[in-house]
N, C-alpha and C positions, 0 to 999 in steps of 0.2 A: 564400408558404408557409414555415412555420417549419422551420428546419434542425435536425436532431438532432445533439447532440454525440457524439463518438466514445465517451465514457464510458457513454452511455446505450445505444448500439447494439451494443457489443461484449459478447458473453456472457462471464461469469466462469468461470474454471477452478475446479476443486475446491480447489487450493492458494490461489488468490486469495480464495475464499470463506472459507477457514480464517483467512487473514491478516486480512481485514476483520472477521471475527467476533472475533478476538483484540483488535483495536483497539476494537471496539464495547463489549467488556467493560471495557476500560481506555482510555477516550477521551483522557485527558491524557497517556498514556504515550508515551515516546520510546524506541524499541527498535532494537537493531542486528539485522542478519540472523541472527546466531547466537542471540540471545535469542528472536527470533521463531521460529526453528527449534525451539528447546527448548520454549518455552511453548505453541506451537500443536500440539505432539505429532507432528511429522513424523518419519518413519523416519530412522535415522542417516545414510544416504547421500543424502538429498534436499536438501542445502544449496544446490546449484546451482539446483534447481527453485524454492526460496524466493527466491533472488537474482533469477532471471529473472522471477518473479511480481511482486516488488517493483519492478523496472524498469518493467514494463508498467503496474502500478497508478500509479506516479509519472507515466508518460507520459499516462495517462488523466486525471490530476488527482485521483484518489481518495486518494492519499497524497503526502506531500512528503518529500524527502530533506534532512536537516538536516546540520549540522556533524558531523564524526567518524563518518560513515556511519550516523547514526541516522535512523529513519523515524517519521512520525507522521501523524495526521489533520490536514489543513490548517486546517479551521475551529476546531479545538480548540487551536491554537498561536498564535492571533492573527496568522495569515498570510493573504495574499491570493493566490488562484490566478488564472491567466490567462496570456495571451501579451502581450508588449510589441511593438507595431508601430512 
């Protein structure tokens, strides 16, 4: 029986959907959490929610964290996702 990955089975929060929508519009973009906060239109005091959502999206493999705290879509940055055993 095929096993579902955690990225497929975990429902997305509204913040995570906003973040992924932002990257869908700019797939080659590399953004910091503050840039994501501004461009996605989060209220002024929700930076921590953006950071928590980015951590979870990176954990699920939907985004990758790059140098200098930038985030991007993994398939658009010539990166390979997965776990090393």
